[in-house]
PQR file of N, CA, C, O and H, with PARSE charges and radii, in Angstrom:
ATOM      1  N   MET A   1       0.845  -0.964   0.361 -0.4000 1.5000
ATOM      2  CA  MET A   1      -0.073  -0.300  -0.072 -0.0000 2.0000
ATOM      3  C   MET A   1       0.572   0.831   0.426  0.5500 1.7000
ATOM      4  O   MET A   1       0.854   0.919   1.621 -0.5500 1.4000
ATOM      5  N   GLN A   2       0.940   2.075  -0.731 -0.4000 1.5000
ATOM      6  CA  GLN A   2       1.405   3.504  -0.956 -0.0000 2.0000
ATOM      7  C   GLN A   2       0.635   4.458   0.376  0.5500 1.7000
ATOM      8  O   GLN A   2      -0.514   4.360   0.806 -0.5500 1.4000
ATOM      9  H   GLN A   2       0.711   2.003  -1.702  0.4000 1.0000
ATOM     10  N   ARG A   3       1.755   5.385   0.808 -0.4000 1.5000
ATOM     11  CA  ARG A   3       1.044   6.282   1.294 -0.0000 2.0000
ATOM     12  C   ARG A   3       0.566   7.349   1.308  0.5500 1.7000
ATOM     13  O   ARG A   3       0.837   8.098   0.370 -0.5500 1.4000
ATOM     14  H   ARG A   3       2.689   5.464   0.458  0.4000 1.0000
ATOM     15  N   PRO A   4      -0.092   7.690   2.100 -0.5600 1.5000
ATOM     16  CA  PRO A   4      -0.627   8.809   1.282  0.2800 2.0000
ATOM     17  C   PRO A   4       0.141  10.846   1.126  0.5500 1.7000
ATOM     18  O   PRO A   4       0.431  11.697   1.966 -0.5500 1.4000
ATOM     19  N   ARG A   5       0.174  10.799  -0.415 -0.4000 1.5000
ATOM     20  CA  ARG A   5       1.559  11.688  -0.777 -0.0000 2.0000
ATOM     21  C   ARG A   5       1.199  13.312   0.404  0.5500 1.7000
ATOM     22  O   ARG A   5       0.145  13.087   0.999 -0.5500 1.4000
ATOM     23  H   ARG A   5      -0.062  10.108  -1.099  0.4000 1.0000
ATOM     24  N   HIS A   6       1.698  14.513   0.752 -0.4000 1.5000
ATOM     25  CA  HIS A   6       2.152  15.113   1.696 -0.0000 2.0000
ATOM     26  C   HIS A   6       1.416  16.672   0.920  0.5500 1.7000
ATOM     27  O   HIS A   6       1.484  16.746  -0.307 -0.5500 1.4000
ATOM     28  H   HIS A   6       2.554  14.696   0.269  0.4000 1.0000
ATOM     29  N   PRO A   7       0.872  17.621   1.559 -0.5600 1.5000
ATOM     30  CA  PRO A   7      -0.190  18.796   0.245  0.2800 2.0000
ATOM     31  C   PRO A   7       0.988  18.893   0.124  0.5500 1.7000
ATOM     32  O   PRO A   7       1.456  18.112  -0.705 -0.5500 1.4000
ATOM     33  N   LYS A   8       1.900  19.734   0.763 -0.4000 1.5000
ATOM     34  CA  LYS A   8       2.788  20.557  -0.090 -0.0000 2.0000
ATOM     35  C   LYS A   8       3.549  20.315  -0.817  0.5500 1.7000
ATOM     36  O   LYS A   8       3.999  19.257  -0.377 -0.5500 1.4000
ATOM     37  H   LYS A   8       1.520  20.368   1.437  0.4000 1.0000
ATOM     38  N   LYS A   9       4.241  20.613  -1.969 -0.4000 1.5000
ATOM     39  CA  LYS A   9       4.388  19.807  -3.415 -0.0000 2.0000
ATOM     40  C   LYS A   9       6.125  19.871  -2.086  0.5500 1.7000
ATOM     41  O   LYS A   9       6.714  18.900  -1.609 -0.5500 1.4000
ATOM     42  H   LYS A   9       3.875  21.472  -2.327  0.4000 1.0000
ATOM     43  N   GLU A  10       6.441  21.386  -1.883 -0.4000 1.5000
ATOM     44  CA  GLU A  10       8.288  21.002  -1.284 -0.0000 2.0000
ATOM     45  C   GLU A  10       8.494  19.724   0.396  0.5500 1.7000
ATOM     46  O   GLU A  10       9.329  18.822   0.455 -0.5500 1.4000
ATOM     47  H   GLU A  10       5.962  22.174  -2.270  0.4000 1.0000
ATOM     48  N   LEU A  11       7.589  20.034   1.387 -0.4000 1.5000
ATOM     49  CA  LEU A  11       7.562  18.723   2.223 -0.0000 2.0000
ATOM     50  C   LEU A  11       7.459  17.888   1.262  0.5500 1.7000
ATOM     51  O   LEU A  11       8.545  17.366   1.511 -0.5500 1.4000
ATOM     52  H   LEU A  11       6.910  20.767   1.339  0.4000 1.0000
ATOM     53  N   GLU A  12       7.054  17.245   0.281 -0.4000 1.5000
ATOM     54  CA  GLU A  12       6.599  15.594  -0.925 -0.0000 2.0000
ATOM     55  C   GLU A  12       7.630  15.285  -0.803  0.5500 1.7000
ATOM     56  O   GLU A  12       8.036  14.255  -0.265 -0.5500 1.4000
ATOM     57  H   GLU A  12       6.171  17.670   0.079  0.4000 1.0000
ATOM     58  N   GLU A  13       8.464  16.451  -1.469 -0.4000 1.5000
ATOM     59  CA  GLU A  13      10.336  16.601  -1.793 -0.0000 2.0000
ATOM     60  C   GLU A  13      10.781  15.578  -0.771  0.5500 1.7000
ATOM     61  O   GLU A  13      11.013  14.433  -1.161 -0.5500 1.4000
ATOM     62  H   GLU A  13       8.134  17.288  -1.906  0.4000 1.0000
ATOM     63  N   VAL A  14      10.905  15.866   0.382 -0.4000 1.5000
ATOM     64  CA  VAL A  14      11.740  15.465   0.702 -0.0000 2.0000
ATOM     65  C   VAL A  14      11.167  14.340   2.047  0.5500 1.7000
ATOM     66  O   VAL A  14      11.834  14.114   3.057 -0.5500 1.4000
ATOM     67  H   VAL A  14      10.716  16.795   0.699  0.4000 1.0000
ATOM     68  N   LEU A  15       9.657  13.684   1.724 -0.4000 1.5000
ATOM     69  CA  LEU A  15       9.421  12.992   2.336 -0.0000 2.0000
ATOM     70  C   LEU A  15       9.785  11.661   0.999  0.5500 1.7000
ATOM     71  O   LEU A  15       9.894  10.544   1.505 -0.5500 1.4000
ATOM     72  H   LEU A  15       9.115  13.868   0.904  0.4000 1.0000
ATOM     73  N   SER A  16       9.931  11.685  -0.238 -0.4000 1.5000
ATOM     74  CA  SER A  16      10.209  11.112  -1.000 -0.0000 2.0000
ATOM     75  C   SER A  16      11.662  11.101  -0.897  0.5500 1.7000
ATOM     76  O   SER A  16      12.121   9.970  -1.058 -0.5500 1.4000
ATOM     77  H   SER A  16       9.843  12.592  -0.649  0.4000 1.0000
ATOM     78  N   ALA A  17      12.324  11.795  -0.731 -0.4000 1.5000
ATOM     79  CA  ALA A  17      13.679  11.770  -0.554 -0.0000 2.0000
ATOM     80  C   ALA A  17      14.399  10.565   0.614  0.5500 1.7000
ATOM     81  O   ALA A  17      15.185   9.623   0.514 -0.5500 1.4000
ATOM     82  H   ALA A  17      11.952  12.713  -0.600  0.4000 1.0000
ATOM     83  N   ALA A  18      13.471  11.346   1.942 -0.4000 1.5000
ATOM     84  CA  ALA A  18      13.446  10.269   2.674 -0.0000 2.0000
ATOM     85  C   ALA A  18      13.666   8.510   2.261  0.5500 1.7000
ATOM     86  O   ALA A  18      14.666   7.850   2.546 -0.5500 1.4000
ATOM     87  H   ALA A  18      12.832  12.111   2.024  0.4000 1.0000
ATOM     88  N   GLU A  19      12.475   8.025   1.548 -0.4000 1.5000
ATOM     89  CA  GLU A  19      11.923   7.181   0.869 -0.0000 2.0000
ATOM     90  C   GLU A  19      13.441   6.469   0.246  0.5500 1.7000
ATOM     91  O   GLU A  19      14.016   5.434   0.583 -0.5500 1.4000
ATOM     92  H   GLU A  19      11.663   8.561   1.318  0.4000 1.0000
ATOM     93  N   ASP A  20      13.719   7.300  -0.586 -0.4000 1.5000
ATOM     94  CA  ASP A  20      15.023   7.053  -1.326 -0.0000 2.0000
ATOM     95  C   ASP A  20      15.906   6.456  -0.766  0.5500 1.7000
ATOM     96  O   ASP A  20      16.481   5.411  -1.070 -0.5500 1.4000
ATOM     97  H   ASP A  20      13.252   8.141  -0.860  0.4000 1.0000
ATOM     98  N   ARG A  21      16.039   7.233   0.203 -0.4000 1.5000
ATOM     99  CA  ARG A  21      16.837   6.333   1.919 -0.0000 2.0000
ATOM    100  C   ARG A  21      17.207   5.478   2.306  0.5500 1.7000
ATOM    101  O   ARG A  21      18.302   5.182   2.783 -0.5500 1.4000
ATOM    102  H   ARG A  21      15.572   8.082   0.450  0.4000 1.0000
ATOM    103  N   LYS A  22      15.629   4.558   2.023 -0.4000 1.5000
ATOM    104  CA  LYS A  22      15.347   3.841   2.988 -0.0000 2.0000
ATOM    105  C   LYS A  22      14.727   4.387   4.143  0.5500 1.7000
ATOM    106  O   LYS A  22      14.013   3.627   4.798 -0.5500 1.4000
ATOM    107  H   LYS A  22      14.739   4.799   1.635  0.4000 1.0000
ATOM    108  N   TRP A  23      14.886   5.734   4.568 -0.4000 1.5000
ATOM    109  CA  TRP A  23      13.665   5.768   5.723 -0.0000 2.0000
ATOM    110  C   TRP A  23      12.072   5.061   5.722  0.5500 1.7000
ATOM    111  O   TRP A  23      11.412   5.037   4.683 -0.5500 1.4000
ATOM    112  H   TRP A  23      15.466   6.351   4.036  0.4000 1.0000
ATOM    113  N   ARG A  24      11.623   4.569   6.847 -0.4000 1.5000
ATOM    114  CA  ARG A  24      10.205   3.849   6.672 -0.0000 2.0000
ATOM    115  C   ARG A  24       9.932   5.221   6.772  0.5500 1.7000
ATOM    116  O   ARG A  24      10.793   5.917   7.310 -0.5500 1.4000
ATOM    117  H   ARG A  24      12.159   4.588   7.691  0.4000 1.0000
ATOM    118  N   VAL A  25       8.443   5.984   6.174 -0.4000 1.5000
ATOM    119  CA  VAL A  25       7.825   6.901   6.195 -0.0000 2.0000
ATOM    120  C   VAL A  25       6.011   6.440   7.107  0.5500 1.7000
ATOM    121  O   VAL A  25       5.771   5.234   7.147 -0.5500 1.4000
ATOM    122  H   VAL A  25       7.743   5.418   5.737  0.4000 1.0000
ATOM    123  N   THR A  26       5.061   7.285   7.662 -0.4000 1.5000
ATOM    124  CA  THR A  26       4.457   6.984   7.891 -0.0000 2.0000
ATOM    125  C   THR A  26       3.798   8.418   8.084  0.5500 1.7000
ATOM    126  O   THR A  26       4.514   9.413   8.204 -0.5500 1.4000
ATOM    127  H   THR A  26       5.257   8.265   7.629  0.4000 1.0000
ATOM    128  N   ARG A  27       2.321   8.496   8.111 -0.4000 1.5000
ATOM    129  CA  ARG A  27       0.721   9.147   8.566 -0.0000 2.0000
ATOM    130  C   ARG A  27       0.829   9.192   9.724  0.5500 1.7000
ATOM    131  O   ARG A  27       1.238   8.261  10.418 -0.5500 1.4000
ATOM    132  H   ARG A  27       1.741   7.688   8.013  0.4000 1.0000
ATOM    133  N   GLY A  28       0.550  10.067  10.041 -0.4000 1.5000
ATOM    134  CA  GLY A  28      -0.275  10.161  11.763 -0.0000 2.0000
ATOM    135  C   GLY A  28      -1.573  10.615  11.576  0.5500 1.7000
ATOM    136  O   GLY A  28      -2.266  10.034  10.740 -0.5500 1.4000
ATOM    137  H   GLY A  28       0.219  10.823   9.477  0.4000 1.0000
ATOM    138  N   LYS A  29      -2.276  12.056  12.543 -0.4000 1.5000
ATOM    139  CA  LYS A  29      -3.292  12.363  12.463 -0.0000 2.0000
ATOM    140  C   LYS A  29      -2.742  13.785  11.579  0.5500 1.7000
ATOM    141  O   LYS A  29      -3.304  14.032  10.512 -0.5500 1.4000
ATOM    142  H   LYS A  29      -1.714  12.528  13.222  0.4000 1.0000
ATOM    143  N   ASN A  30      -1.880  14.490  11.960 -0.4000 1.5000
ATOM    144  CA  ASN A  30      -1.575  15.762  12.002 -0.0000 2.0000
ATOM    145  C   ASN A  30      -0.145  16.131  10.975  0.5500 1.7000
ATOM    146  O   ASN A  30       0.205  16.966  10.141 -0.5500 1.4000
ATOM    147  H   ASN A  30      -1.424  14.290  12.827  0.4000 1.0000
ATOM    148  N   TYR A  31       0.345  14.979  11.621 -0.4000 1.5000
ATOM    149  CA  TYR A  31       2.270  14.763  10.610 -0.0000 2.0000
ATOM    150  C   TYR A  31       2.812  13.976  10.121  0.5500 1.7000
ATOM    151  O   TYR A  31       1.925  13.126  10.193 -0.5500 1.4000
ATOM    152  H   TYR A  31       0.061  14.300  12.298  0.4000 1.0000
ATOM    153  N   PHE A  32       3.586  13.499   9.642 -0.4000 1.5000
ATOM    154  CA  PHE A  32       4.295  12.405   9.037 -0.0000 2.0000
ATOM    155  C   PHE A  32       5.369  12.097  10.386  0.5500 1.7000
ATOM    156  O   PHE A  32       5.867  12.762  11.295 -0.5500 1.4000
ATOM    157  H   PHE A  32       4.307  14.190   9.583  0.4000 1.0000
ATOM    158  N   LYS A  33       5.390  10.678   9.921 -0.4000 1.5000
ATOM    159  CA  LYS A  33       6.830  10.901  10.618 -0.0000 2.0000
ATOM    160  C   LYS A  33       8.259   9.416   9.565  0.5500 1.7000
ATOM    161  O   LYS A  33       8.121   8.599   8.654 -0.5500 1.4000
ATOM    162  H   LYS A  33       4.985  10.138   9.183  0.4000 1.0000
ATOM    163  N   MET A  34       9.177   9.773  10.269 -0.4000 1.5000
ATOM    164  CA  MET A  34      10.060   8.882   8.638 -0.0000 2.0000
ATOM    165  C   MET A  34      11.006   8.461   9.829  0.5500 1.7000
ATOM    166  O   MET A  34      11.468   9.187  10.709 -0.5500 1.4000
ATOM    167  H   MET A  34       9.289  10.437  11.009  0.4000 1.0000
ATOM    168  N   TRP A  35      11.166   7.183   9.647 -0.4000 1.5000
ATOM    169  CA  TRP A  35      12.612   6.788  10.582 -0.0000 2.0000
ATOM    170  C   TRP A  35      13.675   6.193   9.897  0.5500 1.7000
ATOM    171  O   TRP A  35      13.684   5.779   8.738 -0.5500 1.4000
ATOM    172  H   TRP A  35      10.790   6.594   8.932  0.4000 1.0000
ATOM    173  N   CYS A  36      14.448   6.191  10.615 -0.4000 1.5000
ATOM    174  CA  CYS A  36      15.615   6.348   9.966 -0.0000 2.0000
ATOM    175  C   CYS A  36      16.117   4.566   9.932  0.5500 1.7000
ATOM    176  O   CYS A  36      15.415   3.911  10.703 -0.5500 1.4000
ATOM    177  H   CYS A  36      14.441   6.527  11.557  0.4000 1.0000
ATOM    178  N   PRO A  37      17.017   3.853   9.301 -0.5600 1.5000
ATOM    179  CA  PRO A  37      17.149   3.063   8.563  0.2800 2.0000
ATOM    180  C   PRO A  37      18.349   2.400   9.931  0.5500 1.7000
ATOM    181  O   PRO A  37      18.155   1.419  10.649 -0.5500 1.4000
ATOM    182  N   CYS A  38      19.162   3.028   9.928 -0.4000 1.5000
ATOM    183  CA  CYS A  38      20.111   2.835  10.688 -0.0000 2.0000
ATOM    184  C   CYS A  38      19.774   1.912  11.962  0.5500 1.7000
ATOM    185  O   CYS A  38      18.590   1.651  12.175 -0.5500 1.4000
ATOM    186  H   CYS A  38      19.319   3.825   9.345  0.4000 1.0000
ATOM    187  N   PRO A  39      21.177   1.202  13.163 -0.5600 1.5000
ATOM    188  CA  PRO A  39      20.571   1.648  14.392  0.2800 2.0000
ATOM    189  C   PRO A  39      20.117   2.127  15.149  0.5500 1.7000
ATOM    190  O   PRO A  39      19.137   1.784  15.809 -0.5500 1.4000
ATOM    191  N   ASP A  40      20.948   3.313  15.226 -0.4000 1.5000
ATOM    192  CA  ASP A  40      20.552   4.313  16.021 -0.0000 2.0000
ATOM    193  C   ASP A  40      18.913   3.921  15.797  0.5500 1.7000
ATOM    194  O   ASP A  40      18.593   3.030  16.583 -0.5500 1.4000
ATOM    195  H   ASP A  40      21.744   3.591  14.689  0.4000 1.0000
ATOM    196  N   ARG A  41      17.749   4.379  14.888 -0.4000 1.5000
ATOM    197  CA  ARG A  41      16.745   4.742  15.228 -0.0000 2.0000
ATOM    198  C   ARG A  41      16.725   6.302  15.151  0.5500 1.7000
ATOM    199  O   ARG A  41      16.327   7.023  16.066 -0.5500 1.4000
ATOM    200  H   ARG A  41      18.010   5.104  14.249  0.4000 1.0000
ATOM    201  N   HIS A  42      17.380   6.897  13.501 -0.4000 1.5000
ATOM    202  CA  HIS A  42      16.489   8.358  14.349 -0.0000 2.0000
ATOM    203  C   HIS A  42      15.258   8.960  13.717  0.5500 1.7000
ATOM    204  O   HIS A  42      15.180   8.971  12.488 -0.5500 1.4000
ATOM    205  H   HIS A  42      17.704   6.311  12.757  0.4000 1.0000
ATOM    206  N   MET A  43      14.490   9.359  14.306 -0.4000 1.5000
ATOM    207  CA  MET A  43      12.609   9.924  14.283 -0.0000 2.0000
ATOM    208  C   MET A  43      13.090  10.981  14.130  0.5500 1.7000
ATOM    209  O   MET A  43      14.162  11.403  14.564 -0.5500 1.4000
ATOM    210  H   MET A  43      14.554   9.350  15.304  0.4000 1.0000
ATOM    211  N   LYS A  44      12.251  11.532  13.436 -0.4000 1.5000
ATOM    212  CA  LYS A  44      11.706  13.067  12.446 -0.0000 2.0000
ATOM    213  C   LYS A  44      10.562  13.024  12.774  0.5500 1.7000
ATOM    214  O   LYS A  44      10.073  11.925  13.034 -0.5500 1.4000
ATOM    215  H   LYS A  44      11.381  11.190  13.083  0.4000 1.0000
ATOM    216  N   THR A  45       9.745  14.256  12.867 -0.4000 1.5000
ATOM    217  CA  THR A  45       8.278  14.248  12.600 -0.0000 2.0000
ATOM    218  C   THR A  45       8.305  15.430  11.785  0.5500 1.7000
ATOM    219  O   THR A  45       9.142  16.273  12.105 -0.5500 1.4000
ATOM    220  H   THR A  45      10.142  15.149  12.655  0.4000 1.0000
ATOM    221  N   VAL A  46       7.238  15.778  10.360 -0.4000 1.5000
ATOM    222  CA  VAL A  46       6.610  16.627   9.204 -0.0000 2.0000
ATOM    223  C   VAL A  46       5.546  17.364   9.238  0.5500 1.7000
ATOM    224  O   VAL A  46       4.512  16.752   8.968 -0.5500 1.4000
ATOM    225  H   VAL A  46       6.558  15.093  10.100  0.4000 1.0000
ATOM    226  N   LYS A  47       5.465  18.191   9.417 -0.4000 1.5000
ATOM    227  CA  LYS A  47       3.932  18.463   9.821 -0.0000 2.0000
ATOM    228  C   LYS A  47       3.643  19.068   8.856  0.5500 1.7000
ATOM    229  O   LYS A  47       4.185  19.553   7.862 -0.5500 1.4000
ATOM    230  H   LYS A  47       6.304  18.688   9.637  0.4000 1.0000
ATOM    231  N   LEU A  48       2.268  18.929   9.491 -0.4000 1.5000
ATOM    232  CA  LEU A  48       0.700  18.968   7.890 -0.0000 2.0000
ATOM    233  C   LEU A  48       0.492  19.862   7.086  0.5500 1.7000
ATOM    234  O   LEU A  48       0.118  19.991   5.920 -0.5500 1.4000
ATOM    235  H   LEU A  48       1.828  18.535  10.298  0.4000 1.0000
ATOM    236  N   SER A  49       1.030  20.896   8.537 -0.4000 1.5000
ATOM    237  CA  SER A  49       0.317  22.484   7.865 -0.0000 2.0000
ATOM    238  C   SER A  49       1.220  23.049   8.870  0.5500 1.7000
ATOM    239  O   SER A  49       0.928  23.355  10.026 -0.5500 1.4000
ATOM    240  H   SER A  49       1.334  20.791   9.484  0.4000 1.0000
ATOM    241  N   PRO A  50       2.835  23.189   8.035 -0.5600 1.5000
ATOM    242  CA  PRO A  50       3.507  24.506   9.636  0.2800 2.0000
ATOM    243  C   PRO A  50       3.209  25.693   8.654  0.5500 1.7000
ATOM    244  O   PRO A  50       2.989  26.166   7.539 -0.5500 1.4000
ATOM    245  N   SER A  51       3.426  25.789  10.290 -0.4000 1.5000
ATOM    246  CA  SER A  51       3.411  27.859  10.106 -0.0000 2.0000
ATOM    247  C   SER A  51       5.097  29.083   9.331  0.5500 1.7000
ATOM    248  O   SER A  51       5.042  30.217   8.855 -0.5500 1.4000
ATOM    249  H   SER A  51       3.605  25.404  11.196  0.4000 1.0000
ATOM    250  N   ASP A  52       6.466  28.060   9.563 -0.4000 1.5000
ATOM    251  CA  ASP A  52       7.164  28.358   9.350 -0.0000 2.0000
ATOM    252  C   ASP A  52       7.409  28.795   7.749  0.5500 1.7000
ATOM    253  O   ASP A  52       7.368  27.874   6.933 -0.5500 1.4000
ATOM    254  H   ASP A  52       6.511  27.138   9.949  0.4000 1.0000
ATOM    255  N   PRO A  53       7.588  29.757   7.402 -0.5600 1.5000
ATOM    256  CA  PRO A  53       8.012  29.606   5.879  0.2800 2.0000
ATOM    257  C   PRO A  53       9.326  29.498   5.201  0.5500 1.7000
ATOM    258  O   PRO A  53       9.659  29.497   4.016 -0.5500 1.4000
ATOM    259  N   SER A  54      10.172  29.378   6.676 -0.4000 1.5000
ATOM    260  CA  SER A  54      11.054  28.767   5.686 -0.0000 2.0000
ATOM    261  C   SER A  54      11.310  26.410   6.674  0.5500 1.7000
ATOM    262  O   SER A  54      12.195  25.602   6.957 -0.5500 1.4000
ATOM    263  H   SER A  54       9.901  29.378   7.639  0.4000 1.0000
ATOM    264  N   TYR A  55      10.019  26.542   6.708 -0.4000 1.5000
ATOM    265  CA  TYR A  55      10.443  24.810   7.723 -0.0000 2.0000
ATOM    266  C   TYR A  55      11.031  24.311   6.710  0.5500 1.7000
ATOM    267  O   TYR A  55      12.217  24.622   6.816 -0.5500 1.4000
ATOM    268  H   TYR A  55       9.300  27.198   6.479  0.4000 1.0000
ATOM    269  N   LYS A  56      10.803  23.474   5.422 -0.4000 1.5000
ATOM    270  CA  LYS A  56      11.426  22.772   4.670 -0.0000 2.0000
ATOM    271  C   LYS A  56      13.178  23.198   4.957  0.5500 1.7000
ATOM    272  O   LYS A  56      13.966  22.405   5.473 -0.5500 1.4000
ATOM    273  H   LYS A  56       9.840  23.221   5.335  0.4000 1.0000
ATOM    274  N   LYS A  57      13.382  23.965   4.709 -0.4000 1.5000
ATOM    275  CA  LYS A  57      14.606  24.252   4.877 -0.0000 2.0000
ATOM    276  C   LYS A  57      15.485  23.945   6.599  0.5500 1.7000
ATOM    277  O   LYS A  57      16.410  23.135   6.539 -0.5500 1.4000
ATOM    278  H   LYS A  57      12.742  24.609   4.291  0.4000 1.0000
ATOM    279  N   ASN A  58      15.212  24.515   7.890 -0.4000 1.5000
ATOM    280  CA  ASN A  58      15.117  24.274   8.533 -0.0000 2.0000
ATOM    281  C   ASN A  58      15.041  22.248   9.301  0.5500 1.7000
ATOM    282  O   ASN A  58      15.631  21.681  10.220 -0.5500 1.4000
ATOM    283  H   ASN A  58      14.461  25.173   7.939  0.4000 1.0000
ATOM    284  N   LEU A  59      13.858  21.756   8.144 -0.4000 1.5000
ATOM    285  CA  LEU A  59      13.759  20.654   8.209 -0.0000 2.0000
ATOM    286  C   LEU A  59      15.241  19.989   8.123  0.5500 1.7000
ATOM    287  O   LEU A  59      15.867  19.506   9.067 -0.5500 1.4000
ATOM    288  H   LEU A  59      13.379  22.216   7.397  0.4000 1.0000
ATOM    289  N   LEU A  60      15.651  20.079   6.773 -0.4000 1.5000
ATOM    290  CA  LEU A  60      16.724  19.367   5.722 -0.0000 2.0000
ATOM    291  C   LEU A  60      17.943  20.423   7.209  0.5500 1.7000
ATOM    292  O   LEU A  60      18.902  19.698   7.474 -0.5500 1.4000
ATOM    293  H   LEU A  60      15.143  20.471   6.006  0.4000 1.0000
ATOM    294  N   ALA A  61      17.982  21.387   7.798 -0.4000 1.5000
ATOM    295  CA  ALA A  61      19.299  21.168   7.967 -0.0000 2.0000
ATOM    296  C   ALA A  61      19.147  20.503   9.458  0.5500 1.7000
ATOM    297  O   ALA A  61      20.155  20.518  10.164 -0.5500 1.4000
ATOM    298  H   ALA A  61      17.204  21.976   7.582  0.4000 1.0000
ATOM    299  N   LYS A  62      18.155  20.021   9.888 -0.4000 1.5000
ATOM    300  CA  LYS A  62      17.797  19.508  11.169 -0.0000 2.0000
ATOM    301  C   LYS A  62      18.341  17.755  10.969  0.5500 1.7000
ATOM    302  O   LYS A  62      18.923  17.016  11.764 -0.5500 1.4000
ATOM    303  H   LYS A  62      17.335  20.009   9.315  0.4000 1.0000
ATOM    304  N   LEU A  63      17.914  17.548   9.727 -0.4000 1.5000
ATOM    305  CA  LEU A  63      18.343  16.522  10.067 -0.0000 2.0000
ATOM    306  C   LEU A  63      19.371  16.007   9.516  0.5500 1.7000
ATOM    307  O   LEU A  63      19.864  14.879   9.501 -0.5500 1.4000
ATOM    308  H   LEU A  63      17.441  18.148   9.082  0.4000 1.0000
ATOM    309  N   GLU A  64      19.610  16.946   9.087 -0.4000 1.5000
ATOM    310  CA  GLU A  64      21.643  16.811   8.348 -0.0000 2.0000
ATOM    311  C   GLU A  64      22.480  16.606   9.668  0.5500 1.7000
ATOM    312  O   GLU A  64      23.438  15.842   9.785 -0.5500 1.4000
ATOM    313  H   GLU A  64      19.209  17.862   9.099  0.4000 1.0000
ATOM    314  N   ARG A  65      21.961  17.404  10.618 -0.4000 1.5000
ATOM    315  CA  ARG A  65      22.925  17.968  11.643 -0.0000 2.0000
ATOM    316  C   ARG A  65      22.653  16.860  13.149  0.5500 1.7000
ATOM    317  O   ARG A  65      23.565  16.563  13.921 -0.5500 1.4000
ATOM    318  H   ARG A  65      21.183  18.024  10.524  0.4000 1.0000
ATOM    319  N   ALA A  66      20.766  16.243  13.342 -0.4000 1.5000
ATOM    320  CA  ALA A  66      20.886  14.844  13.722 -0.0000 2.0000
ATOM    321  C   ALA A  66      20.568  13.435  13.750  0.5500 1.7000
ATOM    322  O   ALA A  66      20.113  12.628  14.560 -0.5500 1.4000
ATOM    323  H   ALA A  66      20.024  16.484  12.715  0.4000 1.0000
ATOM    324  N   THR A  67      20.971  13.445  12.588 -0.4000 1.5000
ATOM    325  CA  THR A  67      20.526  12.224  11.398 -0.0000 2.0000
ATOM    326  C   THR A  67      21.945  11.771  11.280  0.5500 1.7000
ATOM    327  O   THR A  67      23.072  12.259  11.357 -0.5500 1.4000
ATOM    328  H   THR A  67      21.341  14.100  11.930  0.4000 1.0000
ATOM    329  N   CYS A  68      21.158  10.168  10.972 -0.4000 1.5000
ATOM    330  CA  CYS A  68      22.534  10.074   9.667 -0.0000 2.0000
ATOM    331  C   CYS A  68      22.133  10.065   8.169  0.5500 1.7000
ATOM    332  O   CYS A  68      22.516   9.308   7.277 -0.5500 1.4000
ATOM    333  H   CYS A  68      20.243   9.772  10.910  0.4000 1.0000
ATOM    334  N   TRP A  69      21.148  11.241   8.121 -0.4000 1.5000
ATOM    335  CA  TRP A  69      21.185  12.243   6.527 -0.0000 2.0000
ATOM    336  C   TRP A  69      21.807  12.302   6.070  0.5500 1.7000
ATOM    337  O   TRP A  69      22.639  12.994   6.656 -0.5500 1.4000
ATOM    338  H   TRP A  69      20.837  11.856   8.846  0.4000 1.0000
ATOM    339  N   GLU A  70      22.464  11.706   4.300 -0.4000 1.5000
ATOM    340  CA  GLU A  70      23.527  12.681   4.059 -0.0000 2.0000
ATOM    341  C   GLU A  70      23.020  13.106   3.073  0.5500 1.7000
ATOM    342  O   GLU A  70      21.991  12.578   2.652 -0.5500 1.4000
ATOM    343  H   GLU A  70      21.789  11.144   3.824  0.4000 1.0000
ATOM    344  N   GLY A  71      23.732  14.425   2.281 -0.4000 1.5000
ATOM    345  CA  GLY A  71      23.583  15.073   1.292 -0.0000 2.0000
ATOM    346  C   GLY A  71      22.111  14.272   0.112  0.5500 1.7000
ATOM    347  O   GLY A  71      20.915  14.382   0.381 -0.5500 1.4000
ATOM    348  H   GLY A  71      24.568  14.855   2.624  0.4000 1.0000
ATOM    349  N   THR A  72      22.625  13.590  -1.027 -0.4000 1.5000
ATOM    350  CA  THR A  72      22.021  13.592  -2.411 -0.0000 2.0000
ATOM    351  C   THR A  72      21.737  11.773  -2.017  0.5500 1.7000
ATOM    352  O   THR A  72      22.786  11.166  -1.803 -0.5500 1.4000
ATOM    353  H   THR A  72      23.597  13.501  -1.246  0.4000 1.0000
ATOM    354  N   PRO A  73      20.490  10.966  -1.923 -0.5600 1.5000
ATOM    355  CA  PRO A  73      20.606   9.467  -2.198  0.2800 2.0000
ATOM    356  C   PRO A  73      21.461   9.234  -2.813  0.5500 1.7000
ATOM    357  O   PRO A  73      21.697   8.067  -3.126 -0.5500 1.4000
TER
END
């Protein structure tokens, strides 16, 4: 079964990039959750309706800083 798409195109790109990196992506009530495939089991939530205009930039920076997310898949 395919997961539902994020309503914001730029955040759907982040979720797709996570899936390309073998992260598991699931849908919650007001968010998506992404789990890293590494043994440390990094997890990050992605809001459905973020209020910050820099949300994508900040999300990617947080992923690169605090998880095993790397540049391009």
